[in-house]
Biopython code that builds the backbone (N, CA, C, O; Angstrom):
import numpy as np
from Bio.PDB.StructureBuilder import StructureBuilder

atoms = [
    (1, "MET", "N", (-16.206, -34.057, 2.363)),
    (1, "MET", "CA", (-15.267, -33.858, 3.424)),
    (1, "MET", "C", (-15.806, -34.562, 4.666)),
    (1, "MET", "O", (-17.005, -34.490, 4.937)),
    (2, "ARG", "N", (-14.967, -35.226, 5.410)),
    (2, "ARG", "CA", (-15.404, -35.964, 6.583)),
    (2, "ARG", "C", (-14.734, -35.402, 7.822)),
    (2, "ARG", "O", (-13.604, -34.920, 7.760)),
    (3, "GLY", "N", (-15.437, -35.465, 8.954)),
    (3, "GLY", "CA", (-14.916, -34.983, 10.226)),
    (3, "GLY", "C", (-13.973, -36.002, 10.844)),
    (3, "GLY", "O", (-13.662, -37.019, 10.223)),
    (4, "ALA", "N", (-13.515, -35.735, 12.070)),
    (4, "ALA", "CA", (-12.570, -36.606, 12.756)),
    (4, "ALA", "C", (-13.216, -37.942, 13.120)),
    (4, "ALA", "O", (-12.513, -38.949, 13.201)),
    (5, "LYS", "N", (-14.534, -37.982, 13.342)),
    (5, "LYS", "CA", (-15.201, -39.214, 13.740)),
    (5, "LYS", "C", (-15.797, -39.954, 12.544)),
    (5, "LYS", "O", (-16.511, -40.943, 12.709)),
    (6, "GLY", "N", (-15.502, -39.474, 11.362)),
    (6, "GLY", "CA", (-15.999, -40.176, 10.182)),
    (6, "GLY", "C", (-17.303, -39.638, 9.662)),
    (6, "GLY", "O", (-17.741, -40.047, 8.587)),
    (7, "GLY", "N", (-17.949, -38.728, 10.386)),
    (7, "GLY", "CA", (-19.212, -38.162, 9.926)),
    (7, "GLY", "C", (-18.971, -37.061, 8.912)),
    (7, "GLY", "O", (-17.866, -36.528, 8.807)),
    (8, "LYS", "N", (-19.992, -36.732, 8.183)),
    (8, "LYS", "CA", (-19.851, -35.661, 7.206)),
    (8, "LYS", "C", (-19.973, -34.309, 7.898)),
    (8, "LYS", "O", (-20.791, -34.121, 8.799)),
    (9, "LEU", "N", (-19.131, -33.365, 7.449)),
    (9, "LEU", "CA", (-19.198, -32.011, 7.973)),
    (9, "LEU", "C", (-20.277, -31.237, 7.218)),
    (9, "LEU", "O", (-20.474, -31.426, 6.018)),
    (10, "GLN", "N", (-20.958, -30.375, 7.938)),
    (10, "GLN", "CA", (-21.973, -29.562, 7.289)),
    (10, "GLN", "C", (-21.309, -28.348, 6.657)),
    (10, "GLN", "O", (-20.344, -27.806, 7.196)),
    (11, "ALA", "N", (-21.822, -27.933, 5.532)),
    (11, "ALA", "CA", (-21.279, -26.764, 4.845)),
    (11, "ALA", "C", (-21.652, -25.520, 5.638)),
    (11, "ALA", "O", (-22.795, -25.367, 6.067)),
    (12, "GLN", "N", (-20.690, -24.641, 5.829)),
    (12, "GLN", "CA", (-20.939, -23.411, 6.565)),
    (12, "GLN", "C", (-21.257, -22.305, 5.575)),
    (12, "GLN", "O", (-20.669, -22.251, 4.494)),
    (13, "GLY", "N", (-22.175, -21.427, 5.929)),
    (13, "GLY", "CA", (-22.507, -20.290, 5.092)),
    (13, "GLY", "C", (-23.437, -20.686, 3.962)),
    (13, "GLY", "O", (-24.032, -21.764, 3.970)),
    (14, "ARG", "N", (-23.549, -19.795, 2.993)),
    (14, "ARG", "CA", (-24.441, -20.036, 1.868)),
    (14, "ARG", "C", (-23.786, -20.981, 0.860)),
    (14, "ARG", "O", (-22.563, -21.064, 0.751)),
    (15, "GLU", "N", (-24.625, -21.668, 0.150)),
    (15, "GLU", "CA", (-24.104, -22.510, -0.919)),
    (15, "GLU", "C", (-23.852, -21.650, -2.134)),
    (15, "GLU", "O", (-24.550, -20.661, -2.356)),
    (16, "ALA", "N", (-22.859, -22.018, -2.921)),
    (16, "ALA", "CA", (-22.517, -21.243, -4.118)),
    (16, "ALA", "C", (-23.582, -21.453, -5.180)),
    (16, "ALA", "O", (-23.913, -22.584, -5.535)),
    (17, "ARG", "N", (-24.113, -20.341, -5.683)),
    (17, "ARG", "CA", (-25.109, -20.409, -6.743)),
    (17, "ARG", "C", (-24.430, -20.109, -8.069)),
    (17, "ARG", "O", (-23.559, -19.241, -8.133)),
    (18, "PRO", "N", (-24.806, -20.799, -9.109)),
    (18, "PRO", "CA", (-24.225, -20.473, -10.406)),
    (18, "PRO", "C", (-24.726, -19.115, -10.877)),
    (18, "PRO", "O", (-25.876, -18.752, -10.627)),
    (19, "ALA", "N", (-23.864, -18.365, -11.557)),
    (19, "ALA", "CA", (-24.232, -17.039, -12.036)),
    (19, "ALA", "C", (-25.188, -17.156, -13.206)),
    (19, "ALA", "O", (-25.162, -18.133, -13.955)),
    (20, "ALA", "N", (-26.025, -16.156, -13.352)),
    (20, "ALA", "CA", (-26.958, -16.123, -14.477)),
    (20, "ALA", "C", (-26.154, -15.999, -15.770)),
    (20, "ALA", "O", (-25.041, -15.472, -15.750)),
    (21, "PRO", "N", (-26.695, -16.472, -16.890)),
    (21, "PRO", "CA", (-25.922, -16.465, -18.131)),
    (21, "PRO", "C", (-25.480, -15.075, -18.575)),
    (21, "PRO", "O", (-24.386, -14.945, -19.124)),
    (22, "GLY", "N", (-26.275, -14.034, -18.364)),
    (22, "GLY", "CA", (-25.904, -12.704, -18.800)),
    (22, "GLY", "C", (-25.140, -11.908, -17.760)),
    (22, "GLY", "O", (-24.758, -10.766, -18.016)),
    (23, "GLN", "N", (-24.911, -12.488, -16.596)),
    (23, "GLN", "CA", (-24.288, -11.775, -15.499)),
    (23, "GLN", "C", (-22.848, -12.241, -15.345)),
    (23, "GLN", "O", (-22.572, -13.441, -15.334)),
    (24, "GLY", "N", (-21.938, -11.290, -15.228)),
    (24, "GLY", "CA", (-20.529, -11.630, -15.060)),
    (24, "GLY", "C", (-19.870, -10.648, -14.124)),
    (24, "GLY", "O", (-20.529, -10.020, -13.296)),
    (25, "TYR", "N", (-18.586, -10.523, -14.258)),
    (25, "TYR", "CA", (-17.845, -9.604, -13.407)),
    (25, "TYR", "C", (-18.111, -8.152, -13.793)),
    (25, "TYR", "O", (-18.211, -7.288, -12.922)),
    (26, "PHE", "N", (-18.226, -7.876, -15.097)),
    (26, "PHE", "CA", (-18.393, -6.512, -15.573)),
    (26, "PHE", "C", (-19.858, -6.250, -15.913)),
    (26, "PHE", "O", (-20.431, -6.903, -16.785)),
    (27, "THR", "N", (-20.441, -5.305, -15.226)),
    (27, "THR", "CA", (-21.820, -4.917, -15.515)),
    (27, "THR", "C", (-21.802, -3.772, -16.526)),
    (27, "THR", "O", (-20.734, -3.269, -16.875)),
    (28, "ALA", "N", (-22.970, -3.364, -16.994)),
    (28, "ALA", "CA", (-23.053, -2.279, -17.972)),
    (28, "ALA", "C", (-22.593, -0.957, -17.348)),
    (28, "ALA", "O", (-21.953, -0.147, -18.019)),
    (29, "GLY", "N", (-22.914, -0.735, -16.081)),
    (29, "GLY", "CA", (-22.481, 0.488, -15.403)),
    (29, "GLY", "C", (-20.973, 0.555, -15.248)),
    (29, "GLY", "O", (-20.372, 1.618, -15.402)),
    (30, "LEU", "N", (-20.364, -0.582, -14.942)),
    (30, "LEU", "CA", (-18.917, -0.629, -14.790)),
    (30, "LEU", "C", (-18.224, -0.427, -16.134)),
    (30, "LEU", "O", (-17.181, 0.224, -16.202)),
    (31, "ALA", "N", (-18.789, -0.974, -17.189)),
    (31, "ALA", "CA", (-18.232, -0.770, -18.526)),
    (31, "ALA", "C", (-18.335, 0.696, -18.933)),
    (31, "ALA", "O", (-17.415, 1.225, -19.557)),
    (32, "ALA", "N", (-19.444, 1.366, -18.590)),
    (32, "ALA", "CA", (-19.598, 2.789, -18.888)),
    (32, "ALA", "C", (-18.585, 3.625, -18.106)),
    (32, "ALA", "O", (-18.034, 4.592, -18.634)),
    (33, "LEU", "N", (-18.340, 3.254, -16.850)),
    (33, "LEU", "CA", (-17.344, 3.960, -16.049)),
    (33, "LEU", "C", (-15.960, 3.823, -16.666)),
    (33, "LEU", "O", (-15.218, 4.803, -16.742)),
    (34, "PHE", "N", (-15.603, 2.622, -17.108)),
    (34, "PHE", "CA", (-14.303, 2.399, -17.757)),
    (34, "PHE", "C", (-14.190, 3.200, -19.052)),
    (34, "PHE", "O", (-13.119, 3.722, -19.360)),
    (35, "LEU", "N", (-15.262, 3.302, -19.801)),
    (35, "LEU", "CA", (-15.237, 4.084, -21.041)),
    (35, "LEU", "C", (-15.047, 5.570, -20.745)),
    (35, "LEU", "O", (-14.316, 6.253, -21.462)),
    (36, "CYS", "N", (-15.694, 6.074, -19.701)),
    (36, "CYS", "CA", (-15.524, 7.478, -19.325)),
    (36, "CYS", "C", (-14.099, 7.756, -18.855)),
    (36, "CYS", "O", (-13.513, 8.774, -19.222)),
    (37, "LEU", "N", (-13.542, 6.864, -18.053)),
    (37, "LEU", "CA", (-12.165, 7.039, -17.595)),
    (37, "LEU", "C", (-11.191, 6.997, -18.765)),
    (37, "LEU", "O", (-10.229, 7.765, -18.796)),
    (38, "THR", "N", (-11.428, 6.113, -19.725)),
    (38, "THR", "CA", (-10.570, 6.032, -20.900)),
    (38, "THR", "C", (-10.649, 7.319, -21.713)),
    (38, "THR", "O", (-9.625, 7.821, -22.177)),
    (39, "ALA", "N", (-11.849, 7.855, -21.890)),
    (39, "ALA", "CA", (-12.019, 9.108, -22.634)),
    (39, "ALA", "C", (-11.305, 10.257, -21.919)),
    (39, "ALA", "O", (-10.686, 11.098, -22.571)),
    (40, "LEU", "N", (-11.386, 10.302, -20.586)),
    (40, "LEU", "CA", (-10.688, 11.351, -19.847)),
    (40, "LEU", "C", (-9.178, 11.248, -20.015)),
    (40, "LEU", "O", (-8.498, 12.259, -20.189)),
    (41, "LEU", "N", (-8.658, 10.032, -19.962)),
    (41, "LEU", "CA", (-7.214, 9.845, -20.119)),
    (41, "LEU", "C", (-6.744, 10.188, -21.526)),
    (41, "LEU", "O", (-5.589, 10.570, -21.711)),
    (42, "VAL", "N", (-7.608, 10.061, -22.509)),
    (42, "VAL", "CA", (-7.228, 10.370, -23.888)),
    (42, "VAL", "C", (-7.338, 11.863, -24.159)),
    (42, "VAL", "O", (-6.442, 12.435, -24.779)),
    (43, "PHE", "N", (-8.418, 12.514, -23.710)),
    (43, "PHE", "CA", (-8.679, 13.894, -24.096)),
    (43, "PHE", "C", (-8.121, 14.943, -23.138)),
    (43, "PHE", "O", (-7.836, 16.060, -23.572)),
    (44, "LEU", "N", (-7.955, 14.634, -21.865)),
    (44, "LEU", "CA", (-7.447, 15.637, -20.934)),
    (44, "LEU", "C", (-6.028, 16.107, -21.253)),
    (44, "LEU", "O", (-5.767, 17.304, -21.133)),
    (45, "PRO", "N", (-5.101, 15.242, -21.651)),
    (45, "PRO", "CA", (-3.766, 15.765, -22.017)),
    (45, "PRO", "C", (-3.804, 16.714, -23.207)),
    (45, "PRO", "O", (-2.921, 17.561, -23.340)),
    (46, "LEU", "N", (-4.799, 16.595, -24.070)),
    (46, "LEU", "CA", (-4.903, 17.503, -25.205)),
    (46, "LEU", "C", (-5.443, 18.870, -24.791)),
    (46, "LEU", "O", (-5.148, 19.872, -25.443)),
    (47, "VAL", "N", (-6.233, 18.923, -23.712)),
    (47, "VAL", "CA", (-6.890, 20.149, -23.285)),
    (47, "VAL", "C", (-6.059, 20.903, -22.243)),
    (47, "VAL", "O", (-5.979, 22.131, -22.281)),
    (48, "LEU", "N", (-5.456, 20.185, -21.335)),
    (48, "LEU", "CA", (-4.721, 20.821, -20.245)),
    (48, "LEU", "C", (-3.405, 21.402, -20.737)),
    (48, "LEU", "O", (-2.839, 20.906, -21.712)),
    (49, "PRO", "N", (-2.904, 22.452, -20.077)),
    (49, "PRO", "CA", (-1.613, 23.016, -20.486)),
    (49, "PRO", "C", (-0.476, 22.062, -20.146)),
    (49, "PRO", "O", (-0.627, 21.208, -19.273)),
    (50, "PRO", "N", (0.660, 22.197, -20.826)),
    (50, "PRO", "CA", (1.785, 21.290, -20.542)),
    (50, "PRO", "C", (2.354, 21.537, -19.144)),
    (50, "PRO", "O", (2.241, 22.632, -18.593)),
    (51, "LEU", "N", (2.956, 20.514, -18.597)),
    (51, "LEU", "CA", (3.545, 20.622, -17.271)),
    (51, "LEU", "C", (4.858, 21.382, -17.331)),
    (51, "LEU", "O", (5.538, 21.358, -18.357)),
    (52, "PRO", "N", (5.229, 22.059, -16.247)),
    (52, "PRO", "CA", (6.534, 22.735, -16.225)),
    (52, "PRO", "C", (7.657, 21.712, -16.152)),
    (52, "PRO", "O", (7.408, 20.557, -15.806)),
    (53, "PRO", "N", (8.883, 22.104, -16.468)),
    (53, "PRO", "CA", (9.993, 21.152, -16.385)),
    (53, "PRO", "C", (10.227, 20.720, -14.941)),
    (53, "PRO", "O", (9.917, 21.474, -14.019)),
    (54, "PRO", "N", (10.764, 19.531, -14.729)),
    (54, "PRO", "CA", (10.994, 19.056, -13.359)),
    (54, "PRO", "C", (12.073, 19.890, -12.668)),
    (54, "PRO", "O", (12.908, 20.496, -13.339)),
    (55, "PRO", "N", (12.063, 19.928, -11.330)),
    (55, "PRO", "CA", (13.082, 20.695, -10.609)),
    (55, "PRO", "C", (14.453, 20.031, -10.718)),
    (55, "PRO", "O", (14.584, 18.912, -11.215)),
    (56, "LEU", "N", (15.459, 20.740, -10.245)),
    (56, "LEU", "CA", (16.820, 20.205, -10.272)),
    (56, "LEU", "C", (16.917, 18.925, -9.442)),
    (56, "LEU", "O", (16.135, 18.713, -8.515)),
    (57, "LEU", "N", (17.868, 18.092, -9.783)),
    (57, "LEU", "CA", (18.054, 16.825, -9.075)),
    (57, "LEU", "C", (18.379, 17.059, -7.607)),
    (57, "LEU", "O", (17.972, 16.286, -6.740)),
    (58, "LEU", "N", (19.122, 18.138, -7.334)),
    (58, "LEU", "CA", (19.467, 18.451, -5.947)),
    (58, "LEU", "C", (18.209, 18.695, -5.114)),
    (58, "LEU", "O", (18.128, 18.259, -3.966)),
    (59, "LEU", "N", (17.234, 19.388, -5.691)),
    (59, "LEU", "CA", (15.999, 19.647, -4.956)),
    (59, "LEU", "C", (15.171, 18.384, -4.769)),
    (59, "LEU", "O", (14.415, 18.275, -3.804)),
    (60, "LEU", "N", (15.308, 17.429, -5.685)),
    (60, "LEU", "CA", (14.585, 16.168, -5.534)),
    (60, "LEU", "C", (15.219, 15.289, -4.460)),
    (60, "LEU", "O", (14.527, 14.513, -3.801)),
    (61, "LEU", "N", (16.544, 15.410, -4.282)),
    (61, "LEU", "CA", (17.237, 14.596, -3.279)),
    (61, "LEU", "C", (17.139, 15.192, -1.881)),
    (61, "LEU", "O", (17.437, 14.506, -0.903)),
    (62, "LEU", "N", (16.732, 16.441, -1.765)),
    (62, "LEU", "CA", (16.631, 17.080, -0.456)),
    (62, "LEU", "C", (15.648, 16.366, 0.485)),
    (62, "LEU", "O", (16.017, 16.127, 1.634)),
    (63, "PRO", "N", (14.434, 16.015, 0.078)),
    (63, "PRO", "CA", (13.548, 15.279, 1.001)),
    (63, "PRO", "C", (14.089, 13.901, 1.377)),
    (63, "PRO", "O", (13.877, 13.427, 2.493)),
    (64, "VAL", "N", (14.786, 13.266, 0.442)),
    (64, "VAL", "CA", (15.359, 11.946, 0.752)),
    (64, "VAL", "C", (16.452, 12.090, 1.798)),
    (64, "VAL", "O", (16.545, 11.268, 2.710)),
    (65, "GLY", "N", (17.283, 13.124, 1.680)),
    (65, "GLY", "CA", (18.335, 13.366, 2.666)),
    (65, "GLY", "C", (17.767, 13.706, 4.026)),
    (65, "GLY", "O", (18.257, 13.222, 5.047)),
    (66, "LEU", "N", (16.728, 14.541, 4.048)),
    (66, "LEU", "CA", (16.093, 14.871, 5.324)),
    (66, "LEU", "C", (15.499, 13.636, 5.991)),
    (66, "LEU", "O", (15.594, 13.477, 7.208)),
    (67, "MET", "N", (14.894, 12.772, 5.204)),
    (67, "MET", "CA", (14.314, 11.548, 5.768)),
    (67, "MET", "C", (15.407, 10.638, 6.317)),
    (67, "MET", "O", (15.217, 10.005, 7.355)),
    (68, "ALA", "N", (16.541, 10.565, 5.641)),
    (68, "ALA", "CA", (17.651, 9.740, 6.125)),
    (68, "ALA", "C", (18.193, 10.285, 7.448)),
    (68, "ALA", "O", (18.499, 9.515, 8.358)),
    (69, "VAL", "N", (18.311, 11.608, 7.556)),
    (69, "VAL", "CA", (18.785, 12.208, 8.811)),
    (69, "VAL", "C", (17.797, 11.952, 9.939)),
    (69, "VAL", "O", (18.196, 11.591, 11.046)),
    (70, "LEU", "N", (16.515, 12.136, 9.664)),
    (70, "LEU", "CA", (15.507, 11.901, 10.704)),
    (70, "LEU", "C", (15.453, 10.436, 11.124)),
    (70, "LEU", "O", (15.286, 10.136, 12.306)),
    (71, "LEU", "N", (15.591, 9.532, 10.173)),
    (71, "LEU", "CA", (15.594, 8.114, 10.502)),
    (71, "LEU", "C", (16.815, 7.753, 11.340)),
    (71, "LEU", "O", (16.712, 6.955, 12.272)),
    (72, "THR", "N", (17.972, 8.334, 11.015)),
    (72, "THR", "CA", (19.179, 8.082, 11.796)),
    (72, "THR", "C", (19.016, 8.606, 13.217)),
    (72, "THR", "O", (19.379, 7.928, 14.178)),
    (73, "LEU", "N", (18.471, 9.812, 13.351)),
    (73, "LEU", "CA", (18.258, 10.370, 14.683)),
    (73, "LEU", "C", (17.248, 9.559, 15.492)),
    (73, "LEU", "O", (17.352, 9.481, 16.716)),
    (74, "ALA", "N", (16.286, 8.965, 14.822)),
    (74, "ALA", "CA", (15.280, 8.174, 15.534)),
    (74, "ALA", "C", (15.850, 6.854, 16.022)),
    (74, "ALA", "O", (15.427, 6.346, 17.061)),
    (75, "LEU", "N", (16.800, 6.291, 15.291)),
    (75, "LEU", "CA", (17.313, 4.971, 15.654)),
    (75, "LEU", "C", (18.547, 5.009, 16.542)),
    (75, "LEU", "O", (18.862, 4.007, 17.185)),
    (76, "VAL", "N", (19.255, 6.130, 16.599)),
    (76, "VAL", "CA", (20.441, 6.238, 17.440)),
    (76, "VAL", "C", (19.986, 6.602, 18.845)),
    (76, "VAL", "O", (19.128, 7.466, 19.022)),
    (77, "THR", "N", (20.562, 5.941, 19.845)),
    (77, "THR", "CA", (20.166, 6.226, 21.224)),
    (77, "THR", "C", (20.749, 7.553, 21.668)),
    (77, "THR", "O", (21.816, 7.958, 21.207)),
    (78, "SER", "N", (20.059, 8.215, 22.548)),
    (78, "SER", "CA", (20.529, 9.511, 23.040)),
    (78, "SER", "C", (21.529, 9.354, 24.176)),
    (78, "SER", "O", (22.273, 10.288, 24.473)),
    (79, "ASP", "N", (21.558, 8.179, 24.819)),
    (79, "ASP", "CA", (22.479, 7.935, 25.919)),
    (79, "ASP", "C", (23.735, 7.290, 25.346)),
    (79, "ASP", "O", (23.683, 6.152, 24.881)),
    (80, "GLY", "N", (24.858, 7.995, 25.370)),
    (80, "GLY", "CA", (26.089, 7.488, 24.783)),
    (80, "GLY", "C", (26.902, 6.628, 25.724)),
    (80, "GLY", "O", (27.915, 6.066, 25.308)),
    (81, "ARG", "N", (26.492, 6.502, 26.995)),
    (81, "ARG", "CA", (27.277, 5.698, 27.945)),
    (81, "ARG", "C", (27.143, 4.212, 27.635)),
    (81, "ARG", "O", (26.091, 3.754, 27.189)),
    (82, "ARG", "N", (28.194, 3.482, 27.872)),
    (82, "ARG", "CA", (28.177, 2.039, 27.645)),
    (82, "ARG", "C", (28.388, 1.325, 28.984)),
    (82, "ARG", "O", (29.073, 1.821, 29.879)),
    (83, "GLY", "N", (27.779, 0.156, 29.084)),
    (83, "GLY", "CA", (27.919, -0.643, 30.302)),
    (83, "GLY", "C", (29.250, -1.380, 30.307)),
    (83, "GLY", "O", (30.085, -1.168, 29.428)),
    (84, "ALA", "N", (29.445, -2.235, 31.282)),
    (84, "ALA", "CA", (30.694, -2.977, 31.418)),
    (84, "ALA", "C", (30.860, -3.981, 30.289)),
    (84, "ALA", "O", (31.990, -4.309, 29.927)),
    (85, "THR", "N", (29.770, -4.475, 29.726)),
    (85, "THR", "CA", (29.862, -5.468, 28.659)),
    (85, "THR", "C", (30.005, -4.843, 27.286)),
    (85, "THR", "O", (30.199, -5.551, 26.298)),
    (86, "GLY", "N", (29.910, -3.515, 27.213)),
    (86, "GLY", "CA", (30.021, -2.855, 25.919)),
    (86, "GLY", "C", (28.680, -2.622, 25.263)),
    (86, "GLY", "O", (28.610, -2.014, 24.195)),
    (87, "ALA", "N", (27.602, -3.101, 25.889)),
    (87, "ALA", "CA", (26.282, -2.895, 25.327)),
    (87, "ALA", "C", (25.808, -1.484, 25.637)),
    (87, "ALA", "O", (26.189, -0.909, 26.656)),
    (88, "ILE", "N", (25.001, -0.938, 24.787)),
    (88, "ILE", "CA", (24.485, 0.407, 25.009)),
    (88, "ILE", "C", (23.468, 0.362, 26.142)),
    (88, "ILE", "O", (22.552, -0.460, 26.130)),
    (89, "ALA", "N", (23.631, 1.239, 27.112)),
    (89, "ALA", "CA", (22.745, 1.260, 28.276)),
    (89, "ALA", "C", (21.392, 1.826, 27.849)),
    (89, "ALA", "O", (21.315, 2.764, 27.056)),
    (90, "SER", "N", (20.342, 1.241, 28.388)),
    (90, "SER", "CA", (19.010, 1.717, 28.086)),
    (90, "SER", "C", (18.704, 2.945, 28.917)),
    (90, "SER", "O", (18.926, 2.948, 30.128)),
    (91, "SER", "N", (18.196, 3.989, 28.281)),
    (91, "SER", "CA", (17.919, 5.229, 28.992)),
    (91, "SER", "C", (16.684, 5.126, 29.870)),
    (91, "SER", "O", (16.477, 5.990, 30.723)),
    (92, "CYS", "N", (15.857, 4.105, 29.694)),
    (92, "CYS", "CA", (14.651, 3.989, 30.508)),
    (92, "CYS", "C", (14.958, 3.430, 31.891)),
    (92, "CYS", "O", (14.083, 3.455, 32.756)),
    (93, "LEU", "N", (16.167, 2.926, 32.134)),
    (93, "LEU", "CA", (16.520, 2.395, 33.437)),
    (93, "LEU", "C", (17.065, 3.459, 34.362)),
    (93, "LEU", "O", (17.208, 3.209, 35.559)),
    (94, "TYR", "N", (17.370, 4.624, 33.856)),
    (94, "TYR", "CA", (17.989, 5.666, 34.671)),
    (94, "TYR", "C", (17.025, 6.774, 34.952)),
    (94, "TYR", "O", (17.377, 7.740, 35.628)),
]
sb = StructureBuilder()
sb.init_structure("model")
sb.init_model(0)
sb.init_chain("A")
sb.init_seg("    ")
for serial, (resi, resn, name, xyz) in enumerate(atoms, 1):
    if name == "N":
        sb.init_residue(resn, " ", resi, " ")
    sb.init_atom(name, np.array(xyz, "f"), 0.0, 1.0, " ", f" {name:<3s}", serial, name[0])
structure = sb.get_structure()
């Protein structure tokens, strides 16, 4: 790579070293962790009690409806007066 004046730019930071032949992304400890997580995912559903049935759809839609109402209240201005141009008047000016 060359600079604006034609000179070579110096490399910033450390130079990349090649990885050792036995070293990669996955170490032995990381592989053991993955094996333990896999064993937990396989055996825990067999040991734990079954989950209860899901609630009614109406109860699942209740938080979504509340969030929609709160979002509407947050975005609608509290000052209902309109200026001469029809634009909503800003409440911070009064």
